[in-house]
FIZADREN-714967 format. One record per residue (C-alpha): residue in three letters; residue number from 0; z, y, x. Coordinates in Angstrom, 1 decimal, padded with zeros to 4 digits, always signed. Example, Ala and Ser with C-alpha at 12.3 -4.5 7.8 and 13.67 -1.06 7.14 Angstrom:
# residues 2
- aa  i  up  north  east
- Ala  0  +007.8  -004.5  +012.3
- Ser  1  +007.1  -001.1  +013.7
***
This chain:
# residues 539
- aa  i  up  north  east
- Met  0  -117.5  +177.3  -081.0
- Lys  1  -114.6  +177.3  -083.4
- Lys  2  -114.6  +175.7  -086.9
- Ile  3  -115.2  +179.1  -088.5
- Asp  4  -118.4  +179.5  -086.5
- Trp  5  -119.7  +176.2  -087.7
- Leu  6  -118.9  +177.2  -091.3
- Ile  7  -120.9  +180.4  -090.8
- Leu  8  -123.9  +178.4  -089.5
- Leu  9  -123.5  +176.2  -092.6
- Phe  10  -123.6  +179.2  -094.8
- Ile  11  -126.7  +180.4  -093.0
- Leu  12  -128.4  +177.1  -093.7
- Val  13  -127.4  +177.0  -097.3
- Ala  14  -128.3  +180.6  -098.0
- Ser  15  -131.7  +180.2  -096.2
- Ala  16  -132.5  +177.0  -098.1
- Phe  17  -131.7  +178.8  -101.4
- Thr  18  -133.6  +182.0  -100.5
- Leu  19  -136.8  +180.1  -099.7
- Lys  20  -136.6  +177.8  -102.7
- Asp  21  -140.1  +178.7  -103.8
- Leu  22  -141.3  +176.6  -100.8
- Tyr  23  -140.2  +173.6  -102.8
- Lys  24  -142.8  +174.1  -105.5
- Pro  25  -145.7  +171.6  -105.5
- Gly  26  -148.8  +172.4  -103.4
- Phe  27  -149.3  +175.5  -101.4
- Tyr  28  -149.5  +179.1  -102.6
- Thr  29  -151.8  +182.2  -102.5
- Ser  30  -151.5  +183.8  -099.0
- His  31  -153.6  +185.5  -096.4
- Asp  32  -153.6  +182.7  -093.8
- Gly  33  -152.4  +179.7  -095.8
- Pro  34  -155.8  +177.8  -095.7
- His  35  -156.0  +178.5  -091.9
- Gln  36  -152.6  +177.0  -091.4
- Ile  37  -153.1  +173.9  -093.5
- Val  38  -156.4  +173.1  -091.8
- Arg  39  -155.0  +173.8  -088.3
- Phe  40  -152.1  +171.4  -088.8
- Tyr  41  -154.4  +168.8  -090.4
- Tyr  42  -156.5  +168.7  -087.2
- Tyr  43  -153.5  +169.0  -084.9
- Asp  44  -152.0  +166.0  -086.5
- Gln  45  -155.3  +164.1  -086.4
- Leu  46  -155.9  +164.8  -082.7
- Leu  47  -152.4  +163.5  -081.9
- Arg  48  -153.1  +160.3  -083.9
- Glu  49  -156.4  +159.9  -082.1
- Gly  50  -154.5  +160.1  -078.8
- Gln  51  -155.7  +163.5  -077.7
- Phe  52  -152.7  +164.9  -075.9
- Pro  53  -152.3  +167.8  -075.6
- Pro  54  -154.6  +168.6  -078.5
- Arg  55  -157.5  +170.9  -077.5
- Trp  56  -160.9  +170.1  -079.0
- Val  57  -161.4  +169.9  -082.7
- Gly  58  -164.6  +168.1  -083.5
- Gly  59  -164.4  +168.5  -087.3
- Leu  60  -164.5  +172.3  -087.3
- Asn  61  -167.6  +174.4  -087.2
- Tyr  62  -169.2  +172.1  -089.8
- Gly  63  -168.8  +169.2  -087.4
- Phe  64  -170.3  +171.0  -084.4
- Gly  65  -166.8  +171.3  -082.8
- Tyr  66  -164.5  +174.2  -081.7
- Pro  67  -162.0  +174.6  -078.8
- Leu  68  -159.3  +175.8  -081.2
- Phe  69  -156.2  +174.5  -079.5
- Ile  70  -157.2  +175.6  -076.0
- Phe  71  -156.5  +179.1  -077.3
- Ser  72  -154.4  +178.9  -080.4
- Tyr  73  -150.6  +178.4  -080.6
- His  74  -149.1  +175.0  -080.5
- Leu  75  -145.4  +175.2  -081.2
- Pro  76  -145.5  +175.6  -085.0
- Trp  77  -147.5  +172.4  -085.2
- Val  78  -145.1  +170.5  -082.9
- Leu  79  -142.3  +171.4  -085.4
- Ala  80  -144.5  +170.4  -088.3
- Glu  81  -145.2  +167.1  -086.7
- Val  82  -141.5  +166.3  -086.9
- Phe  83  -141.8  +166.4  -090.6
- Arg  84  -145.1  +164.6  -090.6
- Thr  85  -143.5  +161.7  -088.8
- Met  86  -141.0  +161.5  -091.8
- Asn  87  -144.0  +160.9  -094.0
- Phe  88  -144.2  +164.4  -095.5
- Ser  89  -147.7  +165.5  -096.5
- Ile  90  -149.7  +168.0  -094.4
- Ile  91  -149.0  +170.8  -096.9
- Asp  92  -145.3  +170.0  -097.2
- Ser  93  -144.9  +169.7  -093.5
- Val  94  -146.3  +173.3  -093.1
- Lys  95  -143.9  +174.6  -095.7
- Leu  96  -140.9  +172.9  -094.2
- Thr  97  -141.8  +174.4  -090.8
- Phe  98  -141.5  +177.9  -092.4
- Leu  99  -138.1  +176.8  -093.8
- Ala  100  -136.9  +175.3  -090.5
- Gly  101  -138.0  +178.3  -088.5
- Phe  102  -136.1  +180.6  -090.8
- Ile  103  -132.9  +178.6  -090.6
- Leu  104  -133.2  +178.1  -086.8
- Ser  105  -133.8  +181.8  -086.3
- Gly  106  -130.5  +182.5  -088.1
- Phe  107  -128.7  +180.1  -085.9
- Thr  108  -130.1  +181.6  -082.6
- Met  109  -129.5  +185.1  -083.8
- Tyr  110  -125.8  +184.4  -084.6
- Leu  111  -125.3  +182.8  -081.2
- Phe  112  -126.8  +185.9  -079.5
- Leu  113  -124.9  +188.4  -081.5
- Arg  114  -121.7  +186.4  -081.1
- Ser  115  -122.1  +186.7  -077.4
- Ile  116  -122.0  +190.6  -077.6
- Ser  117  -119.9  +191.2  -080.7
- Arg  118  -117.1  +190.0  -082.9
- Arg  119  -117.6  +187.3  -085.5
- Leu  120  -117.9  +189.6  -088.5
- Ala  121  -120.4  +191.8  -086.7
- Ala  122  -122.5  +188.8  -085.6
- Phe  123  -122.6  +187.5  -089.1
- Ser  124  -123.7  +190.9  -090.5
- Gly  125  -126.4  +191.3  -087.9
- Thr  126  -127.7  +187.8  -088.5
- Leu  127  -128.1  +188.4  -092.2
- Leu  128  -130.0  +191.6  -091.4
- Tyr  129  -132.3  +189.6  -089.2
- Leu  130  -133.0  +187.1  -091.9
- Tyr  131  -133.1  +189.4  -094.9
- Ala  132  -135.7  +191.8  -093.8
- Pro  133  -138.9  +192.4  -095.9
- Tyr  134  -141.1  +191.5  -093.0
- Arg  135  -139.6  +188.0  -092.8
- Phe  136  -140.6  +187.3  -096.4
- Ser  137  -143.9  +189.0  -096.0
- Asn  138  -144.7  +186.6  -093.1
- Ile  139  -143.8  +183.6  -095.2
- Phe  140  -144.7  +184.3  -098.8
- Val  141  -147.5  +186.9  -098.3
- Arg  142  -149.2  +186.3  -095.0
- Ala  143  -148.2  +182.7  -094.3
- Ala  144  -148.3  +183.7  -090.7
- Ile  145  -146.6  +180.6  -089.2
- Gly  146  -146.9  +181.7  -085.6
- Asp  147  -145.1  +185.0  -086.2
- Ala  148  -142.5  +183.3  -088.4
- Thr  149  -141.7  +180.7  -085.7
- Ala  150  -141.5  +183.3  -083.0
- Phe  151  -138.3  +184.7  -084.6
- Ile  152  -136.4  +181.6  -083.4
- Phe  153  -136.8  +182.5  -079.7
- Ile  154  -136.3  +186.2  -079.5
- Pro  155  -132.5  +186.0  -079.8
- Leu  156  -132.5  +183.1  -077.3
- Ile  157  -134.2  +185.0  -074.5
- Phe  158  -131.8  +187.9  -074.9
- Leu  159  -128.8  +185.5  -075.1
- Ser  160  -130.0  +183.8  -071.8
- Ala  161  -130.2  +187.2  -070.1
- Val  162  -126.7  +188.1  -071.2
- Gln  163  -125.3  +184.8  -070.1
- Leu  164  -127.0  +185.0  -066.7
- Ala  165  -125.5  +188.5  -066.2
- Arg  166  -122.0  +186.9  -066.8
- Gly  167  -122.7  +184.3  -064.1
- Lys  168  -121.5  +181.2  -065.8
- His  169  -123.5  +177.9  -066.0
- Val  170  -126.4  +179.6  -064.3
- Leu  171  -128.7  +176.6  -064.0
- Arg  172  -128.3  +175.7  -067.6
- Trp  173  -129.0  +179.2  -068.8
- Ile  174  -132.1  +179.4  -066.5
- Ala  175  -133.4  +176.3  -068.3
- Val  176  -132.7  +177.7  -071.7
- Tyr  177  -134.2  +181.0  -070.7
- Ala  178  -137.4  +179.3  -069.5
- Leu  179  -137.6  +177.1  -072.6
- Ser  180  -137.1  +180.2  -074.9
- Leu  181  -139.9  +182.1  -073.1
- Ala  182  -142.2  +179.2  -073.4
- Gly  183  -141.3  +178.7  -077.1
- Leu  184  -142.0  +182.4  -077.8
- Leu  185  -145.4  +182.2  -076.0
- Leu  186  -146.4  +178.9  -077.7
- Ser  187  -145.4  +180.4  -081.1
- His  188  -147.7  +183.5  -080.8
- Ala  189  -149.1  +185.1  -077.6
- Met  190  -149.5  +188.5  -079.2
- Val  191  -145.9  +188.5  -080.4
- Phe  192  -144.8  +187.4  -076.9
- Phe  193  -146.5  +190.4  -075.4
- Leu  194  -144.9  +192.8  -077.9
- Val  195  -141.4  +191.4  -077.4
- Met  196  -141.8  +191.7  -073.6
- Leu  197  -142.2  +195.5  -074.1
- Ile  198  -138.5  +195.7  -074.8
- Phe  199  -137.2  +192.6  -073.0
- Val  200  -138.5  +193.6  -069.6
- Pro  201  -136.7  +197.0  -069.7
- Phe  202  -133.6  +195.1  -071.0
- Ile  203  -133.6  +192.9  -067.9
- Ile  204  -134.1  +195.8  -065.5
- Ile  205  -131.2  +197.7  -067.1
- Ser  206  -129.1  +194.6  -067.0
- Ile  207  -129.7  +194.1  -063.2
- Leu  208  -129.1  +197.8  -062.4
- Gly  209  -126.1  +198.1  -064.6
- Asn  210  -124.4  +195.0  -063.2
- Arg  211  -125.3  +195.7  -059.6
- Lys  212  -125.8  +191.9  -059.2
- Phe  213  -129.1  +191.7  -057.4
- Lys  214  -128.9  +187.9  -057.4
- Leu  215  -129.8  +188.3  -061.0
- Ile  216  -133.3  +189.1  -059.8
- Tyr  217  -133.4  +185.6  -058.3
- Tyr  218  -132.1  +184.1  -061.6
- His  219  -134.7  +185.9  -063.7
- Leu  220  -137.6  +185.0  -061.3
- Ser  221  -136.5  +181.4  -061.3
- Ala  222  -136.6  +181.3  -065.1
- Val  223  -140.0  +183.0  -065.2
- Phe  224  -141.5  +180.6  -062.7
- Leu  225  -140.1  +177.7  -064.7
- Phe  226  -141.4  +179.2  -067.9
- Ala  227  -144.9  +179.5  -066.3
- Gly  228  -144.7  +175.8  -065.5
- Leu  229  -143.5  +174.7  -068.9
- Ser  230  -146.3  +176.6  -070.6
- Ala  231  -149.0  +176.0  -068.0
- Tyr  232  -150.8  +173.4  -070.1
- Tyr  233  -151.6  +176.2  -072.5
- Leu  234  -151.3  +179.3  -070.5
- Leu  235  -153.7  +178.6  -067.7
- Pro  236  -156.7  +177.1  -069.7
- Ser  237  -156.3  +179.8  -072.4
- Phe  238  -156.4  +182.5  -069.8
- Phe  239  -159.1  +181.3  -067.4
- Glu  240  -161.4  +179.7  -070.1
- Arg  241  -161.5  +182.7  -072.3
- Ser  242  -164.4  +184.0  -070.3
- Tyr  243  -166.4  +181.0  -071.6
- Thr  244  -166.1  +182.3  -075.2
- Lys  245  -167.2  +185.3  -077.2
- Phe  246  -163.6  +186.5  -077.5
- Asn  247  -163.9  +189.6  -075.3
- Ser  248  -167.2  +190.8  -076.8
- Ile  249  -165.8  +190.3  -080.4
- Met  250  -162.1  +191.2  -080.1
- Gly  251  -162.3  +193.6  -077.2
- Ser  252  -163.7  +196.2  -079.5
- Ala  253  -161.9  +195.1  -082.7
- Phe  254  -159.1  +197.6  -082.3
- Thr  255  -160.0  +200.7  -084.2
- Gly  256  -156.6  +202.2  -085.1
- Asn  257  -157.0  +201.2  -088.8
- Thr  258  -153.8  +199.3  -089.0
- Phe  259  -151.3  +202.1  -088.5
- Val  260  -148.6  +202.6  -091.1
- Ser  261  -147.2  +205.9  -092.4
- Leu  262  -143.5  +206.6  -092.0
- Lys  263  -143.2  +206.8  -095.7
- Asn  264  -144.5  +203.2  -096.0
- Leu  265  -142.1  +202.1  -093.3
- Leu  266  -139.2  +203.5  -095.3
- Tyr  267  -140.5  +202.0  -098.5
- Ser  268  -143.7  +200.5  -099.9
- Pro  269  -144.2  +198.5  -103.1
- Trp  270  -144.3  +194.7  -102.7
- Gly  271  -147.8  +193.3  -103.0
- Tyr  272  -149.6  +190.1  -102.0
- Gly  273  -153.0  +191.5  -101.0
- Met  274  -154.3  +192.6  -097.6
- Met  275  -153.1  +195.9  -096.1
- Lys  276  -153.9  +198.8  -098.4
- Ala  277  -155.5  +196.4  -101.0
- Val  278  -156.3  +198.1  -104.3
- Glu  279  -154.7  +195.2  -106.3
- Gly  280  -151.5  +195.7  -104.3
- Gly  281  -151.3  +195.4  -100.6
- Met  282  -148.6  +193.8  -098.5
- Ser  283  -145.5  +195.8  -097.9
- Leu  284  -144.7  +196.9  -094.4
- Gln  285  -141.3  +198.5  -095.0
- Ile  286  -138.6  +197.9  -092.4
- Gly  287  -135.8  +197.5  -094.9
- Leu  288  -133.1  +199.7  -096.5
- Ala  289  -130.3  +197.9  -094.8
- Gln  290  -132.1  +198.0  -091.4
- Trp  291  -132.6  +201.8  -091.6
- Phe  292  -128.9  +202.2  -092.7
- Ala  293  -127.8  +200.2  -089.6
- Ala  294  -129.8  +202.5  -087.3
- Leu  295  -128.3  +205.6  -089.0
- Leu  296  -124.8  +204.2  -088.5
- Val  297  -125.4  +203.7  -084.8
- Ile  298  -126.8  +207.2  -084.5
- Val  299  -123.7  +208.7  -086.0
- Ser  300  -121.4  +206.5  -083.9
- Leu  301  -123.1  +207.5  -080.7
- Ala  302  -122.0  +211.1  -081.4
- Phe  303  -118.4  +209.9  -080.9
- Lys  304  -118.7  +207.1  -078.4
- Lys  305  -121.5  +206.3  -076.0
- Ser  306  -122.6  +202.7  -075.8
- Arg  307  -125.4  +201.5  -073.4
- Leu  308  -126.2  +198.6  -075.6
- Ser  309  -126.4  +200.7  -078.7
- Leu  310  -128.6  +203.3  -076.9
- Phe  311  -131.0  +200.6  -075.7
- Phe  312  -131.5  +198.9  -079.1
- Leu  313  -131.7  +202.3  -080.9
- Ala  314  -134.4  +203.3  -078.5
- Ala  315  -136.2  +200.0  -079.0
- Phe  316  -136.0  +200.5  -082.7
- Ala  317  -137.3  +204.1  -082.5
- Ile  318  -140.1  +203.2  -080.1
- Ser  319  -141.3  +200.3  -082.3
- Val  320  -141.3  +202.6  -085.3
- Phe  321  -143.3  +205.2  -083.4
- Met  322  -145.8  +202.5  -082.3
- Met  323  -146.8  +201.9  -085.9
- Leu  324  -147.7  +205.5  -086.5
- Lys  325  -151.1  +207.1  -085.8
- Asp  326  -149.6  +209.3  -083.1
- Ser  327  -149.2  +206.2  -080.9
- Leu  328  -152.9  +205.6  -080.6
- Phe  329  -153.1  +206.7  -077.0
- Ile  330  -150.5  +204.1  -076.0
- Trp  331  -152.3  +201.3  -077.8
- Lys  332  -155.5  +202.2  -076.0
- Leu  333  -153.6  +201.7  -072.7
- Leu  334  -152.0  +198.4  -073.9
- Gln  335  -155.4  +197.1  -075.0
- Gln  336  -156.3  +196.9  -071.3
- Leu  337  -153.6  +194.3  -070.9
- Ala  338  -153.7  +192.4  -074.2
- Val  339  -155.6  +192.4  -077.4
- Ile  340  -153.3  +193.2  -080.4
- Asp  341  -155.1  +192.9  -083.7
- Phe  342  -152.5  +194.6  -085.9
- Thr  343  -150.3  +197.4  -084.6
- Trp  344  -147.7  +196.6  -087.2
- Arg  345  -147.0  +193.2  -085.6
- Ile  346  -144.5  +195.2  -083.6
- Leu  347  -142.4  +195.1  -086.8
- Ile  348  -140.9  +192.0  -085.3
- Val  349  -139.3  +194.2  -082.7
- Ser  350  -138.1  +196.6  -085.4
- Val  351  -136.5  +193.8  -087.3
- Phe  352  -134.7  +192.3  -084.3
- Ser  353  -133.5  +195.7  -083.0
- Ala  354  -132.2  +196.8  -086.4
- Ala  355  -130.3  +193.5  -086.8
- Val  356  -128.7  +194.0  -083.4
- Leu  357  -127.8  +197.6  -084.4
- Gly  358  -126.3  +196.3  -087.6
- Ala  359  -124.0  +194.0  -085.6
- Leu  360  -123.1  +196.8  -083.1
- Ala  361  -122.4  +199.2  -086.1
- Val  362  -119.8  +196.8  -087.5
- Asn  363  -118.4  +195.9  -084.1
- Gln  364  -117.6  +199.5  -083.2
- Phe  365  -114.9  +199.7  -085.8
- Arg  366  -111.5  +198.5  -084.6
- Asn  367  -110.0  +199.0  -088.0
- Lys  368  -110.5  +195.8  -089.9
- Ile  369  -110.8  +197.3  -093.3
- Ile  370  -113.5  +199.8  -092.2
- Ala  371  -115.3  +197.0  -090.3
- Ile  372  -115.2  +194.8  -093.4
- Met  373  -116.4  +197.5  -095.7
- Thr  374  -119.3  +198.4  -093.3
- Ala  375  -120.3  +194.7  -093.1
- Ile  376  -120.2  +194.3  -096.9
- Thr  377  -122.3  +197.5  -097.4
- Leu  378  -125.0  +196.2  -095.0
- Ile  379  -125.1  +192.7  -096.4
- Val  380  -125.2  +193.9  -100.1
- Leu  381  -128.0  +196.4  -099.2
- Ala  382  -129.9  +193.6  -097.4
- Phe  383  -129.7  +191.2  -100.4
- Tyr  384  -130.3  +193.9  -103.0
- Ala  385  -133.3  +195.4  -101.3
- Asn  386  -135.0  +192.0  -100.8
- Arg  387  -134.1  +190.5  -104.2
- Asn  388  -137.8  +190.7  -105.3
- His  389  -139.2  +189.4  -102.1
- Trp  390  -138.1  +185.8  -102.3
- Arg  391  -141.0  +184.4  -104.3
- Ile  392  -144.6  +183.3  -103.9
- Asn  393  -147.3  +184.9  -105.9
- Gln  394  -149.0  +181.8  -107.4
- Ser  395  -149.1  +178.1  -106.7
- Leu  396  -152.4  +176.6  -105.7
- Pro  397  -153.4  +173.2  -107.1
- Trp  398  -155.7  +172.5  -104.1
- Asp  399  -156.0  +169.2  -102.3
- Met  400  -156.7  +168.7  -098.6
- Pro  401  -160.5  +168.2  -099.0
- Phe  402  -160.7  +171.5  -100.7
- Phe  403  -158.7  +173.3  -098.0
- Leu  404  -161.0  +171.7  -095.4
- Ser  405  -164.1  +172.9  -097.2
- Leu  406  -162.8  +176.5  -097.0
- Glu  407  -162.5  +176.7  -093.2
- Lys  408  -165.2  +177.0  -090.6
- Thr  409  -163.1  +177.6  -087.4
- Thr  410  -159.8  +178.9  -088.9
- Asn  411  -160.4  +182.1  -086.9
- Ser  412  -161.6  +185.1  -088.9
- Phe  413  -164.3  +186.1  -086.3
- Asn  414  -165.0  +182.7  -084.8
- Glu  415  -164.1  +184.4  -081.6
- Tyr  416  -163.6  +181.2  -079.5
- Thr  417  -167.2  +180.0  -080.0
- Pro  418  -168.7  +179.4  -076.5
- Lys  419  -170.8  +182.3  -075.5
- Trp  420  -173.9  +180.1  -074.8
- Val  421  -174.0  +179.0  -078.4
- Arg  422  -176.6  +180.4  -080.7
- Glu  423  -174.6  +180.8  -083.9
- Glu  424  -177.5  +180.6  -086.3
- Ile  425  -177.8  +176.9  -085.5
- Ile  426  -174.3  +176.2  -086.8
- Arg  427  -174.8  +175.1  -090.4
- Glu  428  -173.4  +172.9  -093.0
- Lys  429  -174.7  +169.4  -093.6
- Ala  430  -176.5  +169.2  -090.3
- Pro  431  -177.6  +165.7  -089.2
- Pro  432  -175.6  +164.2  -086.4
- Trp  433  -178.6  +164.4  -084.0
- Glu  434  -182.2  +165.6  -083.7
- Phe  435  -185.0  +163.7  -081.9
- Asp  436  -188.7  +164.3  -081.5
- Gly  437  -189.9  +161.0  -082.8
- Asp  438  -188.6  +158.0  -084.7
- Leu  439  -185.0  +157.1  -084.1
- Glu  440  -182.7  +154.6  -085.7
- Ala  441  -179.0  +154.7  -085.0
- Arg  442  -175.7  +153.1  -085.8
- Ile  443  -172.5  +155.1  -085.1
- Leu  444  -169.9  +153.0  -083.4
- Glu  445  -167.1  +155.6  -083.0
- Asp  446  -166.7  +159.1  -084.4
- Lys  447  -163.6  +161.0  -083.3
- Asn  448  -162.9  +164.5  -082.4
- Ser  449  -163.0  +163.9  -078.6
- Lys  450  -165.2  +160.7  -078.6
- Trp  451  -168.5  +159.8  -080.2
- Glu  452  -170.6  +156.7  -079.6
- Ala  453  -173.8  +155.2  -081.2
- Glu  454  -176.4  +152.6  -080.7
- Met  455  -179.9  +154.1  -080.8
- Glu  456  -183.4  +152.8  -080.9
- Thr  457  -186.4  +155.1  -080.3
- Asp  458  -190.1  +154.6  -080.4
- Lys  459  -190.6  +156.6  -077.2
- Ala  460  -188.8  +158.6  -074.5
- Gly  461  -187.7  +162.0  -075.6
- Thr  462  -185.0  +164.6  -075.8
- Leu  463  -182.0  +163.7  -077.8
- Arg  464  -180.0  +166.7  -079.1
- Leu  465  -176.6  +166.0  -080.6
- Asn  466  -175.4  +168.6  -083.1
- Lys  467  -172.2  +169.1  -081.1
- Ile  468  -171.3  +172.2  -079.1
- Tyr  469  -171.0  +171.7  -075.4
- Tyr  470  -167.9  +172.9  -073.7
- Pro  471  -166.6  +172.2  -070.2
- Gly  472  -164.9  +168.7  -070.3
- Trp  473  -167.7  +167.0  -072.3
- Gln  474  -169.2  +164.0  -070.5
- Met  475  -172.1  +161.8  -071.6
- Thr  476  -173.3  +158.3  -070.7
- Val  477  -176.5  +156.5  -071.7
- Asn  478  -176.2  +152.7  -071.4
- Gly  479  -172.9  +153.2  -069.5
- Lys  480  -174.4  +155.5  -066.8
- Pro  481  -173.4  +159.2  -066.6
- Val  482  -176.1  +161.6  -067.4
- Val  483  -176.4  +165.4  -067.0
- Ile  484  -175.8  +167.3  -070.2
- Asn  485  -178.3  +170.1  -070.9
- Tyr  486  -177.0  +172.8  -073.1
- Thr  487  -178.8  +176.0  -072.0
- Asp  488  -181.2  +176.0  -074.9
- Arg  489  -179.0  +176.4  -077.9
- Gly  490  -175.5  +175.5  -076.7
- Leu  491  -175.7  +171.9  -078.0
- Met  492  -175.5  +168.7  -075.9
- Glu  493  -178.9  +167.4  -075.0
- Thr  494  -180.2  +164.6  -072.7
- Thr  495  -183.4  +162.6  -072.1
- Leu  496  -183.3  +159.3  -073.9
- Pro  497  -185.6  +156.4  -072.8
- Gly  498  -187.7  +154.5  -075.3
- Gly  499  -186.2  +151.4  -076.8
- Lys  500  -182.5  +150.6  -077.4
- Ser  501  -179.8  +152.8  -075.9
- Arg  502  -176.1  +153.2  -076.2
- Val  503  -175.1  +156.9  -076.1
- Ala  504  -171.5  +158.0  -075.7
- Val  505  -169.9  +161.4  -075.3
- Ser  506  -166.2  +162.0  -074.6
- Phe  507  -164.1  +165.1  -074.1
- Lys  508  -162.2  +164.9  -070.8
- Glu  509  -159.8  +167.1  -068.9
- Thr  510  -161.3  +169.5  -066.4
- Pro  511  -159.5  +169.8  -063.0
- Leu  512  -157.9  +173.0  -064.2
- Arg  513  -156.5  +171.3  -067.3
- Arg  514  -155.3  +168.3  -065.3
- Ile  515  -153.4  +170.6  -062.9
- Ser  516  -152.0  +172.6  -065.8
- Asp  517  -150.8  +169.5  -067.5
- Ser  518  -149.2  +168.2  -064.3
- Leu  519  -147.4  +171.5  -063.8
- Thr  520  -146.0  +171.3  -067.3
- Met  521  -144.8  +167.7  -066.9
- Phe  522  -143.2  +168.5  -063.6
- Ser  523  -141.5  +171.6  -065.1
- Ile  524  -140.2  +169.5  -068.0
- Ile  525  -138.5  +167.2  -065.6
- Ile  526  -136.9  +170.1  -063.7
- Thr  527  -135.7  +171.6  -066.9
- Gly  528  -134.1  +168.4  -068.0
- Val  529  -132.3  +168.2  -064.7
- Leu  530  -131.0  +171.7  -065.0
- Leu  531  -129.9  +171.2  -068.6
- Phe  532  -128.0  +168.0  -068.1
- Arg  533  -126.6  +168.3  -064.6
- Arg  534  -122.9  +169.2  -064.1
- Lys  535  -121.9  +172.7  -065.1
- Ile  536  -121.6  +175.1  -062.2
- Asn  537  -120.5  +178.7  -061.9
- Ala  538  -122.3  +181.3  -060.0
***
């Protein structure tokens, strides 16, 4: 990159840091998912400090009964947050800094992608449209949807990788970047990953057919296999173990078509901080004035000059808009057979990305520098002006960590990852650590998320029931000897305890599936490192 490119990246950093200045205010702020995010990162950080790697089982959730949160929930935002945590930032500040870092990094990656397909001014314009879109600020200041917000980093990178592979230079390196980007997107948010694939897979197919380089199939498949390996530690357990939970029975019927948006609201809707359609002022789901203008410019330009790239991203933009309207219900019903998408308007992430690319292509089409500059200025001014009231939080919250922790049961709205054998009525606050039919005295020796141990003395033999949910991976020993865990009654861990003194220990271990998954990820990390740092080669 030239010096001017570095200056542009510096501008993106400074502009982003200024735009998100409300994140610097003390404490957290009112938001839809803010308490979820604070509590999730609190436990993610705790699990890492206790040596649970990768983090999977959270013993402190569900009122201490435990919950398999990180087997199914995203990881990457917390990996980024952990970087700030290691710098001694608080849990709350680390989460806010992750929002800021994600915003800045998404600007960097978008500029790199657009610079690969357009001139510098066009890339700069498109990048600002990518950053200054209402949905970006809604994700941060209204929803506090950290997974969605982090996903914006990786969308440009997977498209950049595809473009570079088509050009055939430094193939091995770009296969590695490609795989890492796909893994980053999946580990940021699985639903967003699925929605982005709806436009990325056609992009790949068109790229292969258009270039007539069928070795690209081999490159793409190599990247996909490497991506599968990199994300295996999360992908395989979350897929195969979902049948252990109540997810399908709860979320399989959750889609009712109530999250569609009218075209009027996509064009403009008042900025609010409540849930969708809230009486007190619901969140805005507008696409953005500058983004619509960029699409209009490309439509006009296509009347004079055909561009395959412009046609593709205009189609992606139009389809994403259609998918948020009620008329698309039949498509969503088909897609629900492949993946559960809770909010149809999540596809706004595709609208924002496509519109930003269209903005760059609109500027890039003009060979006359004056016209190109005027078009870029118009788009940038519209983007800043239309979002001028979106760069702020609603209200700061003077809440401390204990209060945040007291608000959350599982951090999932429907507790959908509760094991299906658990009778939920037994999950209650302030439950004793154990239950025993008889006299029992105990001294807890260790109490961690994935390990618990106590010395117990009973007056007679009987059934000991620990108020901890059983999930595959839990193992129990009594006086150092493995015992069978019975959980069929209420879903809690039970065993027969002899009379007298006993030492009871339970620990959460990796199942064969998880060990294989972890090994695949470690092996894939090594391969990725080799591809990234070996000598450059040309195809």
